[in-house]
N, C-alpha and C positions, 0 to 999 in steps of 0.2 A: 222773145222779150217784147214788152210793150213798145209801141211806136209813138213818137211825140213830134209835134210840129217844128220845134226849134232846137231840140237836142237829140243826140244819138246816144244810145246805151249799148254796151257790149260787155260780155263776160270774158275775161281772160284768166282762166283758172278760178281762183277764189277772189279775184279783183274785179270790181265793177268799174268800168271805164265810162265816164260821162263826158261827152264832147259837146260844147256849146256850138251850135251849128247854124249860124247865119253869116257865113263867110262873106257874102256880098255886102253886108253891112258891118263888117269887121266884128261880127258877133255882138253887136249892140244889144243890150238887154231890154227887150220889150216886156210888157206885162205878161204876155203869153210865155216867154222864156222863164220868167220867174215862177209862173204857175207850173210849167212843165218840170222845172227843176225840183220844186217842192213835192210834186206828186211822185216823181221818179225816186226820190230819196225816202219816201215812205215805204217803198216796196223794193228792198235790197235783195230779195230772193236768195238769202243765205250767204251773200258776199261777206267776206271778212276784212276787206279793205276797199277804199274808194279812191279813184284817181280822176281828177277833173282837168280837162284841157280845152283848147279852142281849135276849131277847124280853120284851115287856111293860115293867113299871116297875122292873125291877132288872137289874143286870148279873149278879151272883151273890152270894147272901146267905150263902155259906159252905157247909161240909159239911152234908148233910141229916141232921138229928137223928132223923127218923122213918123214913127209908128202911131197909128190911130190918130192922125192929125196933130201930132206933137205930144210926146210922152209927158204925161202929167207929173211924173217924178222929176222932170227937168224944169218944167215951167213954173213950179212953185205954187204957193197958196194952198187952199183947202184941197184941191185936186191932188197936189203933191203929197199931202198928208195921207189921203186915202190910199194912194198908190203904194206908198211906203208901208203903211200899216197892214194893208190887205194883200200885198203881193211881194214886194222886195224883202221886207223884214222877215216874213215867215220863211222865205227861201234861205236867207242867211242864218236864221236861228236853227233851221233844220240841219244845215251843214255843221254848225258848231255843236249841236247836241247829239249827233250820231253816236251810236255805240260801237263804231268801228273806226280805225285810224283813217285819216284823210290825207292824201298827197295831192298837191296841185302842180301842174306843169304849165308854166306861164310862157307863152310864145307871143312875141310882139307886145303891143300895148295892153296894159291892164289899167284902165282909167275909171274914175268914179266908182260906181257900184261894182265894176269889173275888178278894180283894185281890191275891193272888199272880199269878193269871191275868191280871188287868188290868194289873199292873205289869210283866209279862213282855214287853210290846211294846217295840219300838224307839221308837215314837211313841205316847204315851198321850194320847188325848183324853178329856175328861170333861164331861158336861153339868153345868150349874150346880146341878142338884138332886142330883148324885152325891156320894157320900162314900166314904172309905176307912177301914176299921175292923179293928183286931186286938183282939178282945174276949176272947181266951183266958184272960186273967187273972181274968175274972169267973166262970169255971167251973173254976179251978184247974189249967189246962193251959197249954201253951206254944205260941207261934206255930209253924206248920209250912208245908209247901209251898214252901219257899225264901224265905219272907217275911223271916226274920231277915237273910239275905244281901241280898235285894233292897232292903229298907228302909235298912239300914246303908250300903250302897254308894251309894244314891241321895241320901240326906239327912243322912248322918253319924250318929254315935253318939248325941248328945244328943236329936235329934228322933226317931230310931228308938226309943230307950229310952222316950221320952215316949209314943209311940204304943202300944208293946207293954206296958210296965209299968203305965201308967195306963188303957189301953184307950180312949184318946180318939178321937173321930170327927173326921176331917179332911175338910173340904169341898173342893170342886173348886177354888175360887179360892185357898184357902190352900195346897192341894197344888201349884198352879202357882207361887205365890210361893216355896215351899220348894224348887222344882226337882224335885218328886216326879213330876210329869207334864209333858208337852209343852205342853198348852194346855187351858184351861177355856173352854167355849163355851156359848151358849144351848142349851137342850135341843132346840129345834126345828131347830137347825143341826147337831146332833152328827153324824148319819150322813152328811150331805152333805159336811161338812168332812173327816171321817175317810176317806170313800170317795175324795174328791178327792186327798188325799195318797197314799192307797194306790195309786190309779191312776197318779199321777206316779211313784211308786217302781217300779211294775210296768213302766213305760216306760223305766226306767233300765238301766244295764249290770249285769245280774243277778250275774255272777261277781264283779265288783268290789264290789258291795253285800254279797254273801255274805261275801267276804273281810273287808270292814270289820266286819261283825258278829263274826266270829271274832276279829279283832284287838282289838276293843274288849273282848271277854270276856277275852282274854289280858292286856290292860292292867289290868283290874280287880284281878287277883291276881298277875300275873307281874312279873318284874324288867325293868329297862330292856333288858338283853341279850336276854331272851326276846322282848320286843316288837320290838326291832330285827330279830331273825331272822324273826319272824312277818311283819313288813312286807316284808322282802326276798323271802320265799317268796311272799307275796301278790302282789307286783309281777310276779314271774315267772309266776305262774298267770294273773293278769288280763291281763298283757301279751301272752299268746299267744292271746287271744280275738279273734273277729271284731268284737266291740264296741269293743275297744281300737283296732283298725285303723280302724274307722268313726269313732271319736272323733278320731283324729289327722287323718284325711282331712277331716272336717268342719271342723276348726280351720283347716286350710290353705285350704279352700274358703270359709271364713267363712259357714258355714250351721249350722243346728241339727242335731245328730246324730240318727240314727234307729237306736236300739239294738234288737237282736233277742233279747237275753238269752242269747247264746252267744259 
């Protein structure tokens, strides 16, 4: 597989595992990391599910304040706008628009843009030592990387406002109670549980799962009419696949389906 400066990539069966790999900086997201992540996700090499985690004791501590003399995404102004539009936003968009299911395994802090990356998964696992933080208010800036959208959609205006305007740290158990994440687990079990679910998803009907991702995104902002049309188009797309034929046949034959992702 291709090698990158700030991330590691590994195939585990049909799952692509991407590890944010700057542990000496708590995986702070440099511009290079954003670029590496975007490039890596353009070349999935046939993977049918994605798992994102962080190396060491952090998932991602936010944008790197020291990289390249002070990360422009943190210092604000025109440079911040360029960094977000040219580097960080494309990486987040790439995750959200993938045609395969995405699982994230959040270990330790997920702050700032790291919080956004963690919450971009379809299924978000968090170790019990993990926490989610939007501390921009403490440095006179505003949340970015899609976090305003992600948080408000996931937990509603009052709780999203609390996280962003007060800069409160939300632990894994509280995040699960709020519905911000899929599941809080013991730290030692984090990767095993996340990989098990990613493997299960990778064995599913890939086209149908991809269509569900798109339809869910449509439902977040679209009208009922838009969703109805998206569902109908999705049924047409998924219904023409070999996996759909296998699903119908396995139902008739009363056996577990064997999906191939096509």
